[in-house]
N, C-alpha and C positions, 0 to 999 in steps of 0.2 A: 562229643553224642557224650562223651563218657561224661561230661561235669552233670551232661541233665542225666540220668541215669543213677547215679551216686547221691545226687537230692532230691531226685525224689525215692530215694532210697532210703532216706532219713527222712523224708514228711514222713513219708508211710511209714518208719518204726516211731516219731511222736505218738503220730496218728491211734497208735494202735496202741504206745503206752498211753496217751489222755482220754485213753475206751476205758483204759485197767482202771484207771485209778476214779477214770468217773463214776464206773457201775460198784465198783467200791466204797467207794462213798458214799453213792447210795442206797448201797445196801445198810449200810452201819445206819446209815438217818430213817432209810427201814424199821427198819430191827427196834432202833432208838422210840423211834413215833407209837409202834407197834405196842413196845412192851409197856408205855404208860397208860395202855387204855385195858389192859391183863387187870380181872380180877383176884383178889387176892380171898382168901382163907385162911383157920388153925390150919398150925403142922404140931406134933408132937413129934424131939427131936428124941430118937430114939440110940441114937450109941455115936459117940466121936469115934473120925477115924482120922486119918494120916488119905490125902489124897493131891495128887498134882496142879501143879501149875508150873508154866511155861514161859522160864523169861528171856529176855534177850539182854545182848550181853556184843561179847567177839563173836559168840556160838550161841545159839539156842539153847538151853539149856534147861533138864525137868528135874523140879524141888517136890517136894514134897512136905504142906503145908495142912496143918486144922487144921479139922471138917466135919464138917455133922451130917449124919444121916438122920432122914424124916420119912415121915409116912404124913396123907397129912384123906378129906374124904374129899372127888366133887362126886353131887349127884347121886349118892349113894356109894363111892368105886370110888377105892381107897387104890394110895397110888404112892408111890414109893420112889426117895428120889437123895441122891447127894450132891452136898455143895461145898465154900465154905462161908463157917460162921457169916454173920447178921458182922456189922463194924461197926460194934460198938461196946464199952467197956462196962455192960455188961455180964457177968458168969451166965454160962450155960449151966439149967437142970437138964441132965437127960428122965425120960420115961415119963408119965404119963403126968407130971409136974412140968415137965420141959414142954413152955413150947414158943414159936415163935409163928411168926407171919410169911407167911408162903406166900410168890402170887403165880397167876396157871394162865398160861396160851386157851382159851376157851375154847379155841378149833380145835385143841390136841393137849386139851386136862394134864396129858401123864409131863409136858416141857416145863416146867415151874423154873423159881431162881427163891431165893432166898431176901437179895436187893436186887430193884432195880436199875435198869444200866442207865449208867447217867455220859454226858458226854466229855470224854477225857486225850487224857493226854496225847494219845496215838490217835482219835477221829482228828484234833487239830496237826498233828505231824503232817495226817494223811492231805488234809484239808488245804494244807499249808504248802504242799509238796506240789500237789492239783493245780492249785493257781500259779504259782512258780512257771510251772511249764506252759500254761495255758498262756500268760505273760513269752515266757520265749520264744511259742510257737508263731503266737500272732501278734506282733513285736513290727516295728517299717523296723525294715534292718539298711543302711546305709549304701550305695551302692559303691564298690571295692574298683572299680571302675575295671577287673579283670575279663575277659574276654568279651 
Protein backbone atom coordinates (compact mmCIF):
# COMPACT_ATOMS: atom_id res chain seq x y z
CA UNK A 1 0.00 0.00 0.00
CA UNK A 2 2.81 2.40 0.90
CA UNK A 3 4.56 1.67 -2.41
CA UNK A 4 1.38 2.53 -4.31
CA UNK A 5 1.01 5.81 -2.42
CA UNK A 6 4.62 6.79 -3.18
CA UNK A 7 4.20 5.77 -6.83
CA UNK A 8 1.01 7.80 -7.25
CA UNK A 9 2.58 10.81 -5.50
CA UNK A 10 5.53 10.72 -7.90
CA UNK A 11 3.21 10.43 -10.90
CA UNK A 12 1.10 13.35 -9.62
CA UNK A 13 4.22 15.47 -9.19
CA UNK A 14 5.40 14.54 -12.69
CA UNK A 15 2.02 15.53 -14.10
CA UNK A 16 2.09 18.91 -12.35
CA UNK A 17 5.61 19.62 -13.60
CA UNK A 18 4.62 18.61 -17.14
CA UNK A 19 1.59 20.90 -17.02
CA UNK A 20 3.74 23.78 -15.76
CA UNK A 21 6.42 23.36 -18.43
CA UNK A 22 3.77 22.83 -21.10
CA UNK A 23 1.96 26.00 -20.04
CA UNK A 24 5.16 28.06 -20.05
CA UNK A 25 6.10 26.72 -23.45
CA UNK A 26 2.63 27.34 -24.90
CA UNK A 27 2.63 30.91 -23.56
CA UNK A 28 6.07 31.61 -25.04
CA UNK A 29 4.99 30.27 -28.43
CA UNK A 30 1.81 32.38 -28.21
CA UNK A 31 3.86 35.52 -27.48
CA UNK A 32 6.24 34.83 -30.36
CA UNK A 33 3.39 34.31 -32.81
CA UNK A 34 1.40 37.31 -31.55
CA UNK A 35 4.33 39.69 -31.94
CA UNK A 36 4.85 38.62 -35.55
CA UNK A 37 1.56 40.28 -36.46
CA UNK A 38 2.15 43.53 -34.54
CA UNK A 39 2.17 46.63 -36.75
CA UNK A 40 5.15 48.97 -36.74
CA UNK A 41 5.50 52.72 -36.48
CA UNK A 42 8.28 55.29 -36.35
CA UNK A 43 9.47 56.37 -32.93
CA UNK A 44 11.67 59.22 -31.80
CA UNK A 45 14.59 58.28 -29.58
CA UNK A 46 14.34 60.78 -26.71
CA UNK A 47 17.34 59.94 -24.55
CA UNK A 48 19.73 57.17 -23.70
CA UNK A 49 19.43 55.69 -20.22
CA UNK A 50 20.53 52.65 -18.27
CA UNK A 51 17.93 49.88 -18.03
CA UNK A 52 17.98 46.75 -15.84
CA UNK A 53 18.50 43.29 -17.31
CA UNK A 54 18.28 40.07 -15.33
CA UNK A 55 20.89 37.46 -16.11
CA UNK A 56 21.11 33.96 -14.75
CA UNK A 57 24.14 32.13 -13.57
CA UNK A 58 24.56 30.58 -10.16
CA UNK A 59 21.85 33.02 -9.09
CA UNK A 60 19.71 35.65 -10.75
CA UNK A 61 21.60 38.92 -10.99
CA UNK A 62 20.47 42.35 -12.12
CA UNK A 63 22.85 44.34 -14.29
CA UNK A 64 22.40 47.73 -15.91
CA UNK A 65 22.75 47.98 -19.69
CA UNK A 66 22.44 50.93 -22.09
CA UNK A 67 18.89 51.59 -23.17
CA UNK A 68 16.80 54.11 -25.04
CA UNK A 69 13.68 56.04 -24.06
CA UNK A 70 11.43 56.71 -27.04
CA UNK A 71 8.05 58.14 -27.95
CA UNK A 72 5.68 57.06 -30.69
CA UNK A 73 2.19 57.93 -31.90
CA UNK A 74 -0.63 55.48 -32.62
CA UNK A 75 -4.04 56.72 -33.79
CA UNK A 76 -3.18 60.27 -32.71
CA UNK A 77 -2.23 59.28 -29.16
CA UNK A 78 1.37 59.65 -27.95
CA UNK A 79 3.04 56.84 -26.00
CA UNK A 80 6.42 56.62 -24.27
CA UNK A 81 8.49 53.52 -23.53
CA UNK A 82 11.95 52.37 -22.53
CA UNK A 83 13.85 49.50 -24.10
CA UNK A 84 17.24 48.17 -24.91
CA UNK A 85 18.31 49.63 -28.27
CA UNK A 86 18.03 47.51 -31.40
CA UNK A 87 20.88 45.08 -31.95
CA UNK A 88 22.50 46.64 -34.96
CA UNK A 89 25.81 48.36 -35.42
CA UNK A 90 24.41 51.76 -36.28
CA UNK A 91 24.92 54.46 -33.63
CA UNK A 92 21.68 56.05 -32.41
CA UNK A 93 20.99 59.76 -32.66
CA UNK A 94 18.76 61.23 -29.97
CA UNK A 95 16.04 63.84 -30.43
CA UNK A 96 13.94 64.62 -33.47
CA UNK A 97 16.49 63.12 -35.87
CA UNK A 98 16.88 59.87 -33.90
CA UNK A 99 14.33 57.54 -35.47
CA UNK A 100 13.75 53.88 -34.86
CA UNK A 101 11.05 51.42 -35.79
CA UNK A 102 8.94 50.04 -32.96
CA UNK A 103 6.32 47.32 -32.99
CA UNK A 104 3.22 47.75 -30.84
CA UNK A 105 0.37 45.57 -29.67
CA UNK A 106 -2.77 46.67 -31.54
CA UNK A 107 -4.93 45.58 -28.59
CA UNK A 108 -2.79 47.67 -26.21
CA UNK A 109 -0.77 50.30 -28.12
CA UNK A 110 1.06 51.26 -24.93
CA UNK A 111 2.92 47.94 -25.17
CA UNK A 112 5.76 48.11 -27.66
CA UNK A 113 9.09 46.50 -28.48
CA UNK A 114 12.07 47.73 -30.46
CA UNK A 115 12.78 44.23 -31.77
CA UNK A 116 10.33 41.42 -32.36
CA UNK A 117 10.79 38.34 -30.19
CA UNK A 118 12.62 35.44 -31.75
CA UNK A 119 12.95 31.80 -30.78
CA UNK A 120 16.07 31.77 -28.63
CA UNK A 121 18.09 29.54 -26.38
CA UNK A 122 15.67 29.91 -23.45
CA UNK A 123 12.74 28.55 -25.46
CA UNK A 124 14.92 25.75 -26.82
CA UNK A 125 15.92 24.69 -23.30
CA UNK A 126 12.29 24.73 -22.11
CA UNK A 127 11.22 22.65 -25.13
CA UNK A 128 14.06 20.15 -24.60
CA UNK A 129 13.26 19.72 -20.89
CA UNK A 130 9.56 19.33 -21.70
CA UNK A 131 10.23 16.63 -24.32
CA UNK A 132 12.65 14.77 -22.03
CA UNK A 133 10.09 14.82 -19.23
CA UNK A 134 7.34 13.49 -21.51
CA UNK A 135 9.65 10.71 -22.66
CA UNK A 136 10.62 9.88 -19.08
CA UNK A 137 7.03 9.85 -17.86
CA UNK A 138 5.50 7.81 -20.67
CA UNK A 139 8.28 5.43 -21.70
CA UNK A 140 7.56 1.80 -20.86
CA UNK A 141 9.23 0.49 -17.74
CA UNK A 142 10.84 -2.92 -17.31
CA UNK A 143 9.28 -5.13 -14.69
CA UNK A 144 11.74 -5.52 -11.85
CA UNK A 145 10.08 -8.43 -10.15
CA UNK A 146 9.60 -6.46 -6.94
CA UNK A 147 6.20 -6.84 -5.33
